Steps between C-alpha positions, in 0.01 A plus 500: 500500500582628150348837591708512818816412306441789260410728789832412668696565181323833445564599862874457448508670158268802539504793540880464531691169486584370847375586849754740650673828417734755661355817650673818615492579872619860480466806280665507155328795337752785503865554421570520873322167554721337238817654640410358841395161366810454288808711431623687697269444799521122504867527596402604852330173606778313318756665727294429812455133413870468423575627853228288665364208291189469720392840369393316183181429694454874562557626147377219272208259468706196603320460832160452338607288205487122457643304208288206387751259350460168319660267249164366379572137592173441689236743372175455693395143423624528142859389556831611351400738221794736524565854624293694245190287550524580871491878447117536521509320835781718631319814387195365678701462818618859464137609457406325826788661690381843390127438539508343845807649673598805289841347430671584172623194316700406194481161333831344396520185288842333501642274229788285625684173444570400860348561843820679597455743209148580620619554857786725387272706275249565777764562768676751276190714450343451845618828652282692253190384687352490848401134468491205262200279433603178327228340292423198281835322545488122499605273786752401618696786341277756673626386841864541398435838337309647791750381761796640306333836441395537864864447596637742239244781505448768765132537416202264550482210252172309498390214275124551504413163344653345811441733791197700391313177433619359833395805703148516357461121527612501864264786589199325348603158630531605864159669483340200329639258757372724779151498351518121463600459864850378419851605597779532247741327739307173478364523144599234249576677173518366144678724248454405135786668317867537587610812315599842630154601628435163665830492686470863612140445616593199709809666649296802609222280641768328708620839626136568592473179703448205263707188565735392220437129567127562453550629144475263204626664181448342159670563167429332167649176630286483813566557868842643583643249747835420655569196282487691172834570335381749237446807719670837473617672818175697532269202470716307748387744769154342468600135467264330745589169665179331389359207308252728322571517128196641319257788538238249611731379776583852618153654481336234716426673832675824405382826655638724226558481126714766330515478122761692301515254215247471217130480416260227607753289693289478815180298461178490696609159632821653632297768680281235661811328638615805696447552875196675642481875427782508246662803337570494126716759323477415129720775361587385148411779256290550303353156568525375859585148613129459572212735424331629816155383390631145460670509840190636670286232334729235646450618859360798688762556771784640288662838459643548153714776352627544145707751304194619308306822551167343403489277812510595868836491682736608224867439583648798318857630536379858456383477862864498596788600274422872442466557873802290596707732283315811621596423858854396410567810290356739758752395766774430245527130591804327352319166474158339545546250781281236665383742768364734232331215311333364814388852596334525159326163554342616824406844367319346204320235704394755764341725238265219393346513849415869483172648375516548124431855369221549249740616228683167522170313468410712197839443336472127566145476364353352819252617762670354806838367615530353848792300635411136444526211256454718190704795624830390652720762336452866397397604154775647277312830462497564877685834541583422863752239390764758412507669840453184707757283325756774433489612863550146627788437259672831572477445875634145468792630291589758765453257790714232331782742428497504118369855453716809444223733619295508817131407491331829396274669751137493379610268218240463221245714687 
């Protein structure tokens, strides 16, 4: 672990500090090049954009640029460490946008005193970009911030910790339930955790067919139920009219466990209490709610997913967010709506059922991947994700009326 720590530090420091840089996209070698790039030539696109603001997409990089914005209040699982400590994560997000979807990205870390200051700062710079990816903002402020920015901005605003996690979770969950011979509409679900990711995951599962009354959500005080008087407005949405109070009460007979909480909170005894053929998503990182080997030792009829790359069935947001934005940017969507999110869910889950190319097997370090208990969701290095998910998202944006452009003929071919 010490070697890995030093390797990570060296990776971020050498050969140049950080993980991203700016590159030129056009010639800048001659005096003519410079006169076109800046004065006097630059005045011509300025005049055109002044006459028609939409021409900014024609003459600048706005349409392929996403801002990754944070205040550093919920960095990974490390907590509120401030804006500057979040910068390596935001640069990492920018790296993923470029590597997986060829989207240019700038990281922006905001220092502020109030939520309203943060909202105003982001809203005031939003028009510089084609989209905004919010990141590592603690709950419940993240809900307020995202809602306000969606209302105020004319470009897509997407809080990946909420919706990216939810989309990938839903895709894997529907596949896992299918393999286990269960239907999401009748599944009893236990969600350990009640933060931004947990609430977004459960809301999207409901939009995909789960029943709200069949969901038992737990925070640090136990089951969220209707007789509790210490719930914020977001937790109240999952207040179940039940006598269940503890994880032990809720997990007994449950079909599904979703953990977005902390390490080692689900025991082998809990696993044994679940219904036949259960599905376990233990997504706390880097240490899951239960290690897969412990869960498998408890019983042999489970499907388990984690957030880790060293176990099968990794729930990884990179399966989603670059391609959500790719599709949204390509049709100039003004928002990312539920139709686009659900389209992404089904595109991701469908890809897991297709034959896996050899180059994906090689990149994943395995000899075989076949749809089943240990392969319910595509691998992050699968290059087909970009085309499949972006196409589905772009089409959903056009069909739902939030796109400024028509669906391109031969898109992504």
